[in-house]
N, C-alpha and C positions, 0 to 999 in steps of 0.2 A: 445436376437436375435434367428431367426431360421436356420436350418441346412438342405441341401438337401443331399439324399443319392446316390451322384453319384461320381466318382471317379476324375471328373474335379474339383468339389465343395472341394473335400478333398485336393487334390494338390495345387488347388488356397489357400485354408484356410492356408496350413501348411506352404505355401510359404509366406503369407502375414504375417501370425505368426512370422515367422523368421526374415524378413524384420523391423517388428515392434520392435523386442525383441533387434536386434542390433541397430536401429536407437534411441532407449529410452536408451541403453546401453553408448550409445555413447553421447548421450547428456548429460545424467547425470554426465557420467566421464569428459565431458568439464567443466561443472559446477565445481565439485571438483578439478579439475586442475587449473581455473580461482581461485578460493579460494585459493590454496597451492602456487600459482605465487604471488598473493596479499601477503601473510604470508613471502614467503621469500623476496620479496622487501622491506618489513617494517623490517625483522628484524635486519638488518643493522643499523636502525636507532633507536634513543631514543623511547623506548614506552611511548606513549602521556599517562597523568595522566587523568583519567575521574572521574566525581561524577555523581552519578545517583540520580534525585531528582523524589520521587515517585515510590514506589517498590512495587505495587500491582502484579496481575500476569502478567501483559504485561511489566511492570518495571523490575520484577524479572526475567522474561524469556529472554528479550535482556540482561541484566545483564551475566547471565549464558553464552548465545552464545558469547558475547564479552570475556569473562574470559576464555572460552575455545579455542577460536582464538590464546589467547597468545599476540593479538596485540596490547592492549594496558593496562595499568595497572588499576584494580579497586578499586582506593585510597578512595572512602567514598561513603556512601548513605546517602539519608535525605527522611524523610517521618514523617507526623505528628503523626502518629501511631508507638509507638516506637518496636511493636512486629513485625510486618514486616520489621521495619529497621535493629531490629538484625537479624532477620533469613536472610535478604538479604546479610548483611557484612559478614555470616558466608562463604559464598561459596567464598570468596578471602581472603587469611591469611593478616592479618595487615589493613584490610579495617576498616576505621571508620564509628560508627552508629551516624548519627546527626538527627536534627529534623525540620531545613529549609532551603530554597536556601541560605539565608543570610550567615548562618554557610558553607556552601559549599562555598559559593562564597571570603570567607576568607581563604581556603587552596590555595595552588599554582597548580591549575589544568589548563590543556590544554582545556578540554571542561566539557560540561554539557549533558546529556542524560534526558529528560524530558517526564514523564509519569503520569502525575497530570491531574485531571478535563479538559476538554476542554476550558471553561471559561479562566483559569490561563495561557494558552500557551503562547498567544502573550505579555503579560506582562512580563512572567518569561524570555522568548526566550532573548527579547530585555535587560533585565537587564542582562542577562549572558553575551551578545553580547558586550554590552559597556562596561563592565567590562574587555573585551579582553579575553573571553572563547568561542570556539567552541560551537554550538549547535546542536544537534539531538534531534528532538522532534516528537511525537506521532501526527497523524492526528487527528483532522487538525490544522494545524499550526495556524490559528485565524479563529474565529465565522464566519468571512465575510471576504470579498476581502480587505478592509480597514485595518482591524487588521494583514492580511497576510502580506498586502503591508508595512506596519511599520515594522515587523521583517525582511523582505528582506531587505527594506533600511538600517535597522540597522546593517545587516549582511556587507552590501556594504561599509556602513560607515566606519565599523570596520575592513575592511577586515578579517573578520574570516569567515571560513566555517560553512555553513548553510545546514542540511539536514533533511528530514520528513520522517518519517516509512511508505513510501507507498510501503509497502512490496511484493505486487502480481507482482511488475517488477521482481521481484527475483526468481520468481518460475522458475525451471528448464523448459528449451523450449521458455519461454516468450521473452528474448532477440532474439531468430531467429523467432517469430513469427513477433516482432519488423522491424527486417529486411526484412522479406517477404513485410511486408504492404510499409515500406520506399522504398525499393528497386527497386519498379515495379514487383517482380515477381507474384504478383497477378492481375495485370493490373492495369485499374483504378478501384480504391477502388470507390463504389458506395452504400453498406449499412454495417453498423455497428450495432450488437443486444447486448446489455448491460444489464444483468441480476444478481441481487442479493437477493434471498429470503431467510429469515432466520426463520425457523419456531418457533424459540424461541424470544428473547429479551434482552435486558441489566439488569443486575440483579442488576443496582445501581442507586438510586432514580435521581440522577443530570440529568442523561441520558435525562428525561422526563419534564426537565425544559428547555427551549428553551433559557432562559438567561444564565445558565451554559452549555447548550450543544452545541448552536448555532442553533440547528434542528435535527431532528430526524432520521428516517433510512435512509434520503438522505446523512445527515452531517455523520452517522456512517459507512454505506455501500455504497451507491452510489458515495462517493468520490473518492473510489480505483478504480471505473470501468472509470467513467470520468478521473480520472488521466492516466488510462491503456490507454484509447482511445487515448486522446490528446498527449500522449506520443509517441504512436506507430505512430500517424499521424504527427509527428515534430509540436505541439503545434499550430494549425490555428485558425484562428478568426473562433467563432462558434456563431450561432444564434439561441435562444431557440423558437421553432415555436409554443410551449404550452406544457402546465405542468397541472396536478392534482395532488391535495394532499389531503389524508383523514387520519382521525383516527377512530378506529373502525367502519368503513365502512360508515361513513360519512364526507362529503365534509369539508376541513379544513378553506376553506377561511373566513377570519375574525375572528376566533377562536382562544384563548388563550392556545392552545395545540401545541404538536410537534406530527410529522405524524408518522404513523406505514404502510403508503403505498403511493408510488409516481410513476408516468406514464409521461414521456416526450418526445415530439420529437424534438430532435435539427438537425441543418443542419449545414456545412460547404459551406458559399457561393462558388460554381461552384464546390463542391466536396461530398461528400458522407453525407446521411441523418442517425441520429445515434437514436436509440429507447432505452430509458432507463425505466426500471421498478425497483423497489427495495422494500422491506418489510421487517418488524419485524410480527412475528406471523403466516404467510400466511401458511394455510394448504396445503403444496406442498406434502404432502407423504413423505416427508422424511426431515433430518435436515435441509438441504440448498441445493439452486440451484444457481450455480455460472458460469455466463458464458460472456464471450466477444470473439465475432466473427466477422469476416472481411469478406465481400464478394466484390470480385471484376471480371472484365471482362475476368480474364484468370485463375480464381479459388478463393479458399477461406481459411482460416486459423482460428483456434477457441483455447482458452482457456475454459476448461470446467471441472469441478468438477466429483469425481467418486463416482457412488452410494450414493451420498446425502452428500459425507465427507465434510467437514471445511478444510482438511488438503491435501488429496490426489487429485492430478490433471493432467489432459492428456493435451497438446498442439499438435494438429491434422493439417496437411494440407489437402485439398481437391482439388481433379483435376474430374469435374463433378460428376459422382456417387461414385467414387474411393477416399479412404482416406489414409493417410500416418501417423502415428504416429511419433512425432518429439522428445516426452519426456513424460515420466509418472512416478508415483511411483514407489519405496519410494524414496522420496526427501524432505530432512530436510531444509526447504526453509526458516521458520518463521522469523529465526534470522539475517539471510544474509544483510539485509539494514543495521542494527547497525554496522554489521561487515565490510560491504563495508565504512561505516563513518569512524570508528577505525583506517582501513588500510589506506584512505584517509588523514586522519590527522596524521599517523605515516609517511606518505611520506610528509609532509609538505603542505598539503591543506591549502588553504586560502579560501577567499569567489569565489563560482562558479556562475557566471551567469545562468545557468542551472536550479537555484531555483527559475527563474522570470516562470517558468511554473507552479510552486505551484500557484502562484497567479493567475495565468490564470484559473486553475482549480477552485481556489473559486469564481472568477468573474462568470463562468457559472453557479455555482450551487447558486450564488446572483440571477441567471438571471431565474433559474427554481423556485426557490421561488416566486420571482415575479411575473411571470407567473401565478402561483398558486393559488397569491394573500394571500401569508402566511408572516403573521407578524413577523419580525425578531426582534432581540437583537439590 
């Protein structure tokens, strides 16, 4: 940023900083108050018993978040690798360390948290739902829309709660951004920019196998932003105008590889155009670039990461050349989706039709892959 050496600029900067700090503090305090209210509401109910399937980095992180919340009992963990299972079980006194979903489903559990490779999600979720367990699943719910639909149908048939860990919905300020979009404060929204560039890439081999992962960077990263956009826009119909996928700089069409870069243009008929770009190992000059920006006839609003961080975000509202910060770091948002699932389950939550939005997201991803002529599992 540049600064001018005038008293007017100094006064404006001081006023803006004070306003920004107050807005950020209020947004973060609101997130904390919401979490406290959820905890209080669930405290009078019996704590649901949860089993955790797959306790690598993500699975263990979600387990720890739920354990800290006190909203559910971490009753058991299951992982094919004995070491991670034992380590995760130590987080919760009395937690059992098992080796399979079958073993988990023999226990009197209320729900199962799934954090296994993507190819297993749909089958494991359906099995748990058909056995009467609620399910919280890592994204993607399925490798394609057909798999996601099968899981959603199983949840409806069993009347069991189903949720997916689309965690960026829970970043401080993002619910307020959604209200700006839905409530008309931005006027008629006509443009949405979605960007997720990761300067690195997954460290597990299965991410690079389309049969196991369902796709590459679009399935890994782009799914979060497509979900965020559709969720904010109230899940409209979306058409894919065009898309290009590449791997190591070469067009991917017809090749048996996963993409490491995708660019796509989407549109809502009669509504906004959405530009999507996501990648692994793009030389962006920082660890990552993450953005979901919404522009309308009366202003704009955006979620953006701070200084290339994977974890720190701001949410801002724009009016012409002016901006107002609605929320910013510090904000421990990573485990909020899992905690929200535990709170809903503790409150007696059953099948929620809102999960149908996850199927809509999967349909859009299918459309992008089809437009880019990428072979799918």
